[in-house]
ZAVEX-517435 format. One line per field, with one value per residue (C-alpha): z, x, y; residue in three letters. Coordinates in steps of 0.5 Angstrom, whole numbers. Each point is the difference from the previous one (the first is absolute). Example, Ala and Ser with C-alpha at 12.3 -4.5 7.8 and 13.67 -1.06 7.14 Angstrom:
2
pz	c(16, -2);
px	c(25, 2);
py	c(-9, 7);
residu	c(ala, ser);
END
This chain:
280
pz	c(114, -6, 6, 1, -7, -1, 6, -3, -7, 3, 4, -6, -4, 5, 1, -8, 0, 5, -3, -6, 3, 4, -7, -4, 6, 0, -7, 0, 6, -4, -6, 3, 4, -7, -3, 6, -1, -7, 1, 5, -4, -7, -3, 0, -7, -1, -6, -3, -5, -8, -5, -5, -5, 1, -8, -6, -3, -7, -3, -1, 6, 5, 7, 5, 7, -1, -4, 6, 8, 5, 2, 5, -2, 3, 1, -3, -6, -3, -7, -2, -2, 4, 3, 7, 0, -4, 1, -3, -6, -1, 3, -3, 1, -4, -5, -2, -2, -3, -6, 0, -5, 1, 1, 7, 3, 6, 7, -4, 4, -3, -2, -3, -5, -3, 1, -3, 4, 3, -5, -6, -5, -3, -6, -3, 5, 6, -2, -2, 6, 2, -5, -6, -6, -5, -7, -5, -5, -7, -1, -4, 1, -1, 3, 6, 2, -4, 5, 6, 4, 6, 5, 5, -4, -2, -7, -4, -5, -7, -5, -7, -5, -4, 3, -6, -5, 5, -2, 3, 8, 5, 7, 7, 3, 6, 5, 5, -2, 4, -4, 3, -5, -6, -5, 5, 5, 7, 3, 2, 1, -7, -2, -7, -6, -4, -6, 2, -4, 5, 7, 5, 4, 6, -1, 3, -4, -3, -2, -3, -5, -2, -2, -4, -4, -1, -2, -5, -3, -1, 3, 7, 2, 7, 3, 7, 6, 4, 7, 4, -4, 4, -5, -4, -7, -3, -5, -7, -7, -6, -8, -6, -2, 8, -1, -7, 2, -5, 5, 1, -7, -2, 5, -3, -7, 3, 2, -7, 0, 0, -6, -3, -6, -3, -6, -4, -3, -3, 2, -5, -2, 6, 1, 8, 3, 5, 5, 0, 4, -3, -3, -1);
px	c(-51, -4, -2, 8, 2, -6, 2, 8, -3, -4, 6, 5, -5, -1, 8, 1, -5, 3, 6, -2, -4, 6, 4, -5, 0, 8, 1, -6, 4, 6, -2, -3, 6, 4, -5, 1, 8, 0, -5, 5, 6, -3, 3, -4, -1, -2, -6, -3, -7, 1, -5, 0, -5, -6, 0, 4, 1, 2, 3, -5, -5, -3, 2, -6, -1, -2, 6, 5, 0, 5, 6, 5, 7, 6, 3, 7, -3, -5, 1, 2, -6, -5, -6, -1, -8, -6, 2, 6, -3, -5, 2, -6, -5, -3, -3, 7, 3, 6, 2, 4, 6, 3, -4, 0, -2, -5, 4, 5, 1, -2, 7, 0, 4, -6, -5, -2, 0, -8, -4, 4, -1, 5, 3, 7, -1, 0, 7, 4, 5, 0, 3, -1, -4, -3, 2, -2, 5, -2, 2, -1, 2, 8, 0, -4, 4, -5, -5, 3, -1, -4, -2, 6, 5, 7, 2, 6, -3, 4, 0, 1, 1, 4, 5, 3, 5, 1, -6, -4, 2, -3, 1, -2, -4, -4, 3, -5, -6, -6, -7, -6, -5, 0, -5, -6, 1, 4, -1, 7, -3, -1, 4, -1, 4, -4, 3, -2, 0, 2, 3, 0, 6, 2, 5, 2, -3, 6, 1, -7, 2, 6, -4, -5, 6, 3, -7, -1, 7, 1, -2, 0, 1, 0, 5, -3, 4, 1, -4, 6, 5, 2, 6, -1, 1, 5, -1, 0, 0, 1, 0, 0, 8, 1, -5, 4, 7, 1, 2, 7, 1, -2, 5, 6, -2, 1, 7, 5, 7, 5, 2, 8, 3, 7, 4, 3, 7, 4, 6, 3, -5, -4, -5, -1, -6, 3, -5, -1, -4, -7, -1, -7);
py	c(-137, 4, 5, 1, 1, 5, 3, 0, 3, 5, 3, -1, 4, 6, 0, 1, 5, 4, 0, 2, 6, 2, 0, 4, 5, 0, 1, 6, 3, 0, 3, 6, 1, -1, 6, 4, -1, 2, 6, 3, -1, 2, 6, 6, 2, 7, 1, 6, 0, 0, 0, -5, -2, -4, -3, 0, 8, 2, 6, 5, -2, 5, -2, 0, -2, -6, -2, 1, -3, 0, -5, 0, 1, -1, 7, -2, -4, 6, 2, 7, 4, -4, 3, -2, 4, 1, 8, -1, -3, 4, 7, 4, -6, -6, 5, 2, -7, -2, -5, -6, 1, -7, -6, -3, -7, -2, 2, 4, 7, 6, 4, 7, -2, -4, 5, 7, 6, 2, 1, -1, -5, -5, 2, 4, 6, -5, -3, 6, 2, 8, 4, -5, 1, -5, -1, -4, -4, -3, -7, -6, -8, 2, 7, -3, -6, -5, 2, -3, 7, 1, 6, 0, -2, 4, 2, 4, 4, 1, 5, -1, 6, 4, 5, 5, -3, -6, -4, -5, 0, -4, 2, -2, 7, -4, -5, -4, 4, -3, -2, 1, -2, -4, 2, 2, -5, 2, -7, -3, -7, -1, -6, -2, 4, 5, 4, 7, 6, 5, 0, 5, 2, 4, 5, 7, 6, 1, -7, 1, 5, -4, -6, 5, 3, -7, -3, 6, -1, -7, -7, -3, -7, -3, -5, -4, 1, -6, 0, -1, 4, 6, 3, 6, 0, 5, 4, -3, 2, -4, 3, -4, 1, -3, -6, -2, 1, 6, 5, -3, -1, 7, 3, -5, 3, 7, -1, 1, -2, 5, 2, -1, 3, -3, 1, -5, -1, -4, -3, -4, -5, 0, 5, 3, 3, 6, 3, 7, 5, 2, 7, 0);
residu	c(met, arg, leu, val, phe, ala, ile, val, leu, leu, ala, gly, leu, gly, leu, ala, gly, phe, ala, val, phe, met, thr, lys, asp, phe, ile, ala, ala, ser, gln, ala, gln, leu, ala, ile, glu, arg, ala, thr, his, ala, pro, ala, ile, ala, thr, arg, pro, val, leu, val, ala, thr, arg, asp, leu, arg, tyr, gly, glu, arg, leu, thr, glu, ala, asp, ile, arg, glu, val, ser, phe, pro, glu, asp, ala, ile, pro, val, gly, ala, phe, glu, ser, arg, asp, ala, leu, phe, pro, ala, gly, thr, asp, thr, pro, arg, ser, val, leu, arg, ala, met, ser, val, asn, glu, pro, met, leu, ala, ser, lys, leu, thr, glu, pro, gly, val, glu, ala, gly, val, ser, ala, arg, leu, ser, pro, gly, lys, arg, ala, phe, ala, ile, arg, val, asp, val, ser, ser, gly, val, ser, gly, phe, leu, arg, pro, gly, asp, arg, val, asp, val, tyr, trp, thr, gly, gln, ile, gly, gln, gln, gly, asp, val, thr, lys, leu, ile, gln, ala, gly, val, lys, leu, val, ala, ile, asp, gln, ser, ala, asp, glu, asp, val, ser, glu, ala, val, val, ala, arg, thr, val, thr, val, glu, ala, thr, pro, arg, asp, val, ala, ala, leu, ala, gln, ala, gln, ser, thr, gly, thr, leu, ala, leu, ser, leu, val, gly, val, glu, asp, asp, thr, ile, ala, glu, met, ile, glu, val, asp, gln, arg, glu, leu, leu, gly, leu, ala, gln, glu, glu, arg, arg, ala, glu, ile, glu, pro, ala, lys, thr, cys, ser, ile, arg, thr, arg, arg, gly, ser, glu, val, val, asp, met, pro, ile, pro, cys, thr, asn);
END
């Protein structure tokens, strides 16, 4: 009896093991087939190499070959201005490096807008657009928007001075002028407020002459323009009379009432005024 029980037990264990083996083999075959199906029907994505940063980079640092590596990017997702080869990034060789204009994080693509030209140090000259010049404006806490200005912001420039007998006048002379430096710093990533003594703006040579003339004949004040503000400010001029509402009163005083002439005649006990043409 025990022998029969042992034989039945062994037979059961053998059948169970065989079933597990067959099930495992079936699952493995199914997974392999599924992987083949996914690979066959997976969309083909075209990629190209793009240079990215291997470490955090800060303003003013010189870029070296150790700071970059290649990463495959989908062709339709490559940022504008990205470098796709080391020869494009260092056209004159690594002995003529670029400098960092904007801070970059690890694995961030190298962009032309965040780097200087080869061999150029990070500074005001590297930020000037073609045909533009840098001009320094003296400011203080009130005229410099309480120290909330930073490179890259846009400002409207107002002039206050005297014009002949008109007295003190405040006039908008430049609108949407770009700041390229605060004091001696051209770093756009500075976030804390700094009460500057000078700000450097980007302007055409003619606008530089106008700003120089305005600064020497009066005082300049800056008004910060919003980041997304694309409106064009109209030319504004306000004098003291207009500010206090005196101009309108003076115009009213200049209008004299029309002169009338009359003679008095007595009609009995009544005196009557009769209008007549004025002779003088």
